[in-house]
C-alpha positions in Angstrom: 45.8 38.3 127.1 46.3 39.7 130.6 44.8 43.0 131.3 44.5 45.1 134.6 42.3 48.0 134.5 42.3 50.5 137.3 39.6 53.2 138.1 38.6 55.5 140.9 41.5 58.0 140.9 40.8 61.6 141.2 41.5 64.7 143.2 40.6 65.4 146.9 41.5 67.8 149.7 43.7 66.4 152.6 41.7 64.4 155.0 39.4 63.0 152.1 38.9 59.5 150.8 39.1 57.7 147.5 38.4 54.1 146.6 40.6 52.5 143.7 39.5 49.4 141.8 41.2 47.1 139.6 39.7 44.6 137.4 41.8 41.7 136.2 41.4 39.4 133.3 43.3 36.7 131.5 45.0 34.9 134.5 43.8 32.6 137.3 43.1 35.5 139.7 42.9 33.5 142.9 46.6 32.1 142.4 48.0 35.6 142.0 49.6 38.1 144.4 48.0 41.4 143.8 49.3 44.8 144.8 49.1 48.5 144.6 52.1 50.5 143.9 52.5 54.3 143.4 54.9 56.4 141.7 55.7 60.2 141.6 57.7 61.4 138.5 61.4 61.1 139.0 61.0 58.7 141.9 61.0 54.9 142.1 57.8 53.0 142.0 57.1 52.1 145.6 54.7 49.7 147.5 51.3 50.7 148.7 49.7 47.5 149.7 49.6 43.8 148.7 46.8 41.3 149.0 48.3 37.9 149.0 46.6 34.6 148.1 45.9 33.8 151.8 43.5 35.8 153.8 46.3 36.6 156.4 48.8 37.7 154.0 48.2 41.4 153.6 51.1 43.8 153.7 51.0 47.6 153.8 53.8 50.2 153.4 54.4 51.9 156.7 53.4 55.3 155.1 49.8 54.1 154.4 49.3 51.7 157.3 46.2 52.6 159.4 44.8 54.7 156.4 44.5 52.4 153.6 42.7 49.1 153.4 43.4 46.7 150.5 41.0 43.9 149.7 40.4 41.4 146.9 37.2 39.8 145.6 38.2 36.6 143.9 34.7 35.9 142.5 34.7 39.3 140.7 38.4 39.3 139.8 38.7 42.6 141.6 41.4 44.2 143.7 40.4 47.3 145.7 42.2 50.0 147.7 40.1 52.2 150.2 42.2 55.3 151.0 41.3 57.4 153.8 42.7 60.3 155.6 44.6 61.2 152.5 47.7 63.5 152.6 49.3 65.5 150.0 52.2 63.1 150.0 49.8 60.5 148.8 49.8 62.3 145.4 51.0 59.9 142.9 50.1 57.6 139.9 48.7 54.4 141.5 49.3 51.0 139.6 47.6 47.7 140.0 50.0 44.7 139.7 49.9 40.9 139.8 52.6 38.2 140.2 53.3 34.9 141.4 56.5 35.3 143.5 55.9 34.4 147.1 57.4 32.3 149.9 56.0 29.9 152.5 56.1 30.6 156.1 54.4 27.5 157.9 51.2 27.0 156.0 50.8 30.5 154.7 52.0 31.9 151.4 53.5 35.5 151.6 53.8 37.5 148.6 57.2 39.3 147.8 56.8 43.0 147.9 59.1 44.6 145.3 57.9 46.0 142.0 60.2 43.5 140.3 58.3 40.6 141.9 55.3 41.5 139.8 54.8 40.5 136.2 51.7 42.3 135.0 50.8 46.0 135.5 47.7 48.3 134.7 48.1 51.7 133.1 47.7 53.6 136.3 45.2 56.0 137.7 46.2 59.4 139.2 45.4 60.4 142.7 46.1 64.0 143.6 45.6 65.4 147.3 45.4 69.1 147.8 46.5 70.6 151.1 
């Protein structure tokens, strides 16, 4: 049974930091694209960041680039998201996701970045940023 368990959400003031973690079990972790998505009620789920199966294949949404850092630790089956300089517009439910849809560019595999490209999802962790 595949399980993704997020932790680390909370409430902070603008400019603060949080670190999210996701522990994954039940699948070959190193072979999966892993991502953080976020969703506000009434809005579509959107990309935060993706850590691909190659060290070079990391993708960030423009809205978080330069403030968020995604990383994966294959030995511990863990995906992390360090979020710095948080803004009120970062307030959302954050979801960890795993999938196997990627494409090759030369010798590197790049993960597809849409929510529908991911097969497994965690329950989410809430992040609230106060102005």
